[in-house]
Every structure is written in C-alpha cells, then in structure tokens.
C-alpha positions as CSV (number, residue, x, y, z in Angstrom):
1,M,0.0,0.0,0.0
2,Q,3.0,2.3,0.1
3,G,2.1,5.5,-1.8
4,A,-1.4,4.3,-2.4
5,R,-4.2,6.8,-2.7
6,V,-7.7,5.5,-3.5
7,L,-11.1,7.2,-3.3
8,F,-14.4,5.4,-3.4
9,Q,-17.6,7.6,-3.7
10,L,-20.8,5.9,-2.7
11,S,-23.6,8.6,-2.7
12,A,-23.1,10.3,0.7
13,V,-20.1,8.2,1.7
14,A,-16.5,8.5,0.5
15,L,-13.7,6.2,1.5
16,K,-10.2,7.4,1.1
17,I,-7.1,5.4,1.6
18,T,-3.8,7.2,1.9
19,P,-0.4,6.1,3.4
20,K,0.3,6.7,7.0
21,R,3.1,4.4,8.1
22,L,1.5,1.5,6.3
23,F,-1.6,3.3,5.3
24,T,-4.4,5.6,6.6
25,T,-8.1,5.1,6.0
26,S,-10.5,8.0,6.2
27,F,-14.3,7.7,6.0
28,R,-16.0,10.9,4.9
29,L,-19.7,10.9,5.7
30,Y,-22.5,13.2,4.8
31,R,-22.8,14.9,8.2
32,N,-19.9,13.5,10.2
33,R,-16.4,12.4,10.0
34,F,-14.9,10.2,12.7
35,R,-11.3,9.7,13.4
36,T,-9.6,6.9,15.3
37,S,-6.3,5.1,15.0
38,F,-5.7,1.4,15.6
39,G,-2.2,0.4,15.2
40,F,-1.3,1.4,11.7
41,Y,-4.9,2.1,10.8
42,S,-6.6,5.5,11.0
43,I,-10.3,6.2,10.5
44,S,-11.5,9.8,10.5
45,I,-14.9,11.3,11.2
46,R,-15.3,15.1,11.3
47,P,-18.0,17.6,10.5
48,L,-17.7,18.9,7.0
49,N,-18.2,22.6,7.9
50,S,-16.6,23.4,11.2
51,T,-15.3,22.0,14.5
52,T,-15.7,22.4,18.2
53,T,-15.0,20.3,21.2
54,T,-12.4,17.6,20.8
55,V,-12.6,14.3,22.7
56,R,-9.4,12.3,22.7
57,G,-8.7,8.8,23.9
58,K,-5.2,7.4,23.8
59,G,-3.7,4.0,24.3
60,Q,-1.0,1.8,22.9
61,L,-3.0,0.8,19.9
62,F,-5.5,3.5,19.3
63,T,-6.2,7.2,19.3
64,T,-9.7,8.7,19.1
65,K,-10.6,12.2,18.1
66,I,-14.2,13.4,17.7
67,M,-15.2,16.9,16.8
68,A,-18.8,18.2,16.7
69,S,-19.9,21.2,14.7
70,A,-19.4,24.7,16.2
71,T,-21.4,27.7,15.5
72,S,-19.2,30.4,17.0
73,F,-16.0,31.3,18.8
74,Y,-17.9,31.1,22.1
75,D,-18.3,27.3,21.8
76,F,-14.7,26.6,22.8
77,K,-12.9,26.2,26.1
78,P,-9.1,26.3,25.6
79,K,-6.8,26.0,28.6
80,D,-5.4,28.9,30.5
81,K,-1.9,29.3,31.8
82,K,-2.7,27.1,34.8
83,G,-4.3,24.3,32.7
84,D,-7.9,25.2,33.7
85,E,-10.6,25.7,31.1
86,Y,-11.0,29.2,29.8
87,P,-14.6,29.3,28.5
88,L,-14.7,31.8,25.6
89,A,-18.4,32.3,26.2
90,Q,-17.4,34.7,29.0
91,L,-16.3,37.1,26.2
92,K,-19.6,37.3,24.4
93,G,-20.3,40.6,22.8
94,K,-16.6,41.6,22.8
95,V,-14.3,42.2,19.8
96,I,-11.3,39.9,20.2
97,L,-7.9,39.7,18.5
98,I,-6.4,36.2,18.6
99,V,-2.6,35.8,18.1
100,N,-0.3,32.7,18.3
101,T,2.8,34.0,20.0
102,A,6.4,33.0,20.6
103,S,9.1,34.4,22.9
104,K,12.2,33.8,20.7
105,C,11.0,34.8,17.2
106,G,11.9,37.6,14.9
107,F,8.3,38.8,15.3
108,T,8.4,38.7,19.2
109,P,8.8,42.5,19.4
110,Q,5.2,42.6,18.1
111,F,4.3,42.0,21.8
112,A,5.0,45.7,22.3
113,G,2.7,46.7,19.4
114,L,0.0,44.3,20.7
115,E,0.1,45.8,24.2
116,K,0.0,49.3,22.8
117,L,-3.0,48.4,20.6
118,Y,-4.7,46.8,23.6
119,K,-4.1,49.8,25.9
120,D,-5.0,52.4,23.3
121,I,-8.3,50.8,22.3
122,S,-9.5,49.2,25.5
123,T,-9.1,52.5,27.4
124,A,-12.0,53.8,25.3
125,H,-13.6,50.4,24.5
126,P,-13.4,47.9,27.4
127,D,-15.2,45.5,25.2
128,F,-12.0,44.9,23.2
129,T,-9.4,42.3,24.2
130,I,-6.5,40.3,22.9
131,L,-5.8,36.7,23.6
132,G,-2.3,35.3,23.2
133,F,-1.8,31.6,22.5
134,P,1.9,30.5,23.0
135,C,3.0,28.0,20.4
136,N,6.3,26.1,20.0
137,Q,5.6,24.6,16.6
138,F,7.5,27.1,14.5
139,G,11.3,26.7,14.9
140,G,10.9,25.7,18.5
141,Q,10.7,29.4,19.4
142,D,8.6,29.2,22.5
143,P,10.2,26.3,24.5
144,G,9.5,27.6,28.0
145,S,6.8,26.5,30.5
146,N,3.6,28.5,30.8
147,D,5.0,30.2,33.9
148,E,8.2,31.1,32.1
149,I,6.2,32.5,29.1
150,Q,4.0,34.6,31.3
151,S,7.1,36.1,33.1
152,F,8.8,36.8,29.8
153,C,5.8,38.6,28.4
154,Q,5.3,40.7,31.5
155,I,8.9,41.6,32.3
156,N,10.0,42.4,28.7
157,Y,6.8,43.9,27.2
158,G,4.5,44.7,30.1
159,V,1.8,42.5,28.6
160,S,-1.5,43.0,30.4
161,F,-3.9,41.2,28.0
162,P,-4.5,37.4,28.7
163,V,-1.9,35.0,27.5
164,L,-3.3,31.5,27.8
165,G,-1.7,28.0,27.9
166,K,0.7,26.8,25.2
167,I,-1.0,25.0,22.3
168,D,-0.5,23.5,18.9
169,V,-2.1,25.4,16.1
170,N,-1.5,22.8,13.3
171,G,-1.4,19.1,13.1
172,A,-3.1,16.2,14.9
173,N,-3.0,17.8,18.3
174,A,-4.1,21.3,17.2
175,E,-6.2,23.2,19.6
176,P,-9.9,22.8,18.4
177,L,-10.4,26.6,18.5
178,Y,-7.6,27.0,15.9
179,E,-9.0,24.2,13.7
180,W,-12.3,26.2,13.7
181,L,-10.5,29.6,13.1
182,K,-8.6,28.2,10.1
183,S,-11.7,26.6,8.7
184,E,-13.7,29.7,9.0
185,K,-11.0,32.0,7.5
186,P,-8.5,30.2,5.3
187,G,-5.4,32.1,4.2
188,L,-4.1,32.9,0.7
189,M,-5.1,30.4,-2.0
190,G,-7.5,28.8,0.5
191,L,-4.6,27.3,2.6
192,K,-5.7,26.8,6.2
193,R,-2.5,26.1,8.0
194,V,-1.1,28.8,10.3
195,K,2.3,29.5,8.6
196,W,4.3,31.1,11.4
197,N,4.2,32.9,14.8
198,F,2.1,36.0,15.3
199,E,-0.7,35.3,12.8
200,K,-3.8,37.2,13.7
201,F,-7.5,36.4,13.7
202,L,-10.2,39.0,14.5
203,I,-13.5,37.9,16.2
204,G,-16.5,40.2,15.9
205,R,-19.2,40.7,18.5
206,D,-21.2,37.9,17.0
207,G,-18.5,35.4,17.6
208,Q,-17.6,35.0,14.0
209,V,-14.2,35.4,12.3
210,K,-13.9,38.8,10.6
211,G,-10.3,38.9,9.4
212,R,-7.0,37.0,9.3
213,W,-3.6,38.6,8.9
214,A,-0.1,37.2,8.3
215,S,2.8,37.5,10.8
216,T,4.2,40.4,8.8
217,T,1.1,42.5,9.5
218,K,2.0,44.8,12.5
219,P,-0.5,45.2,15.3
220,E,-0.9,48.9,14.7
221,A,-2.1,48.2,11.2
222,L,-5.1,46.5,12.7
223,K,-6.5,49.4,14.6
224,E,-9.0,50.4,11.8
225,A,-10.3,46.8,11.5
226,V,-10.8,46.5,15.2
227,E,-12.6,49.9,15.5
228,K,-14.8,48.9,12.6
229,E,-16.0,45.8,14.5
230,L,-16.4,47.8,17.7
231,A,-18.7,50.2,15.9
232,V,-21.1,47.3,15.3
233,K,-24.0,47.3,17.7
234,P,-23.7,44.5,20.3
235,V,-25.9,41.4,19.7
236,E,-28.7,41.3,22.3
237,A,-29.0,38.0,24.2
C-alpha cells in the first residue's frame, strides 16, 4: 500500500485510503467524520463545515478524536496558563484579536505593538481584548513553560492582556479553536495552516471570524479593522 491513494464515492459516503506508516483510512460521511487510529490504521470522522469540542482517547494501539460542529467562537474552552478551562463564552459581545505567540521569534517584538493596541483601544472600549496563545511549533521558538512564558511577556513587554496556555495550532494535536478559526477563515489560496508565529484572527461581537492577517502585519495596522468591529451594535441576548 506504500504511496497508495484510493477514493471510493458511494452517494453520501466517500472512502479514502492514503499512506500513514503502512496506510491511513479515512471515511468521509454526509454529516460527520470520525477519526480513530488502531495500530497502523486510522479512520477519521469530522463535521464537513466546522469543528468544536475535541474528545481524545489514547492507548498503545489507538487514538480517538471526535469533533462536533461549532457555530461560533464562544463554543470553545481552551486551557489557561494554569491548565484550567477558559470558556470563551465569557467574552460574548466583545471584539477579540487572537494571536499565536512565541518568545524567541523575529516577530516577538510585536508584543509591544499588541500591548499598545490593547491599551489604546481598550481604554475607550473595554469590550475589546486580545488573547495570546503561545505555540512552539515554528522553529521551537517558545520552548518555555507556561509560567516562564508569562514572566517573559510581563517583564519584557509589560503584557496585560490574557496569554493562555501553550497549544499547537496545526497538526493532529491542534487546539480545536484553531481548527475552527482556520476553517472559517482560510489564508491565501485557501490554505488553512497557520504559517508562522504571530498570525492574527479578529473575532466580531457575534463570535464570527472577521479577518485574518499574516505574521508580517504589524499590530498597529489592525486598529482600523478593530474599530470597525467595535462600531457594530452588540448582539442582544
């Protein structure tokens, strides 16, 4: 099966076989896609449109990952710096800038710009916030513990916006929130992967993704986009 790639289409069901070690099997269903690994075999089930909560079970022979459809940013509960759930529902009605951060990257000085943007806008608009998500996937540029990362951000840049727990943004162990963000707002040419540290996603008051920017976009360049979303009338519960 080395190098094999086979696709069977049966009305609402598609079966795809691709190599993963020996090979990977993926069942794509009309409404759901389920993923589980058993030895060398992997079967995937996942919603076709979007993702939310991830349930994982791991053992010597299998890994299970199930995702149900999400309707908004507020459906997710990433972990904070202490490893506790941080329900994003507590931010309903706010405008939120999401950034995957790193402490040893050429873009790390953007922490200063992010803090300035946060202070400048939140002073007049308390319903704006920034969430930082440390990630070590790009060049191993955020190797520290959550406590070390927090100290670095505060000592070197005076960061006062929330910096949550370290996550993966791509791959099999990607934070479900990021899977949803990438699905809702793909990058150039429809590519979903986060390409480097300090990519940015903007969430509107309705919990939907309003924009996505590359690492090279400086925080100060986002002020107009943020203020545009803040001008939108809050959604009534």
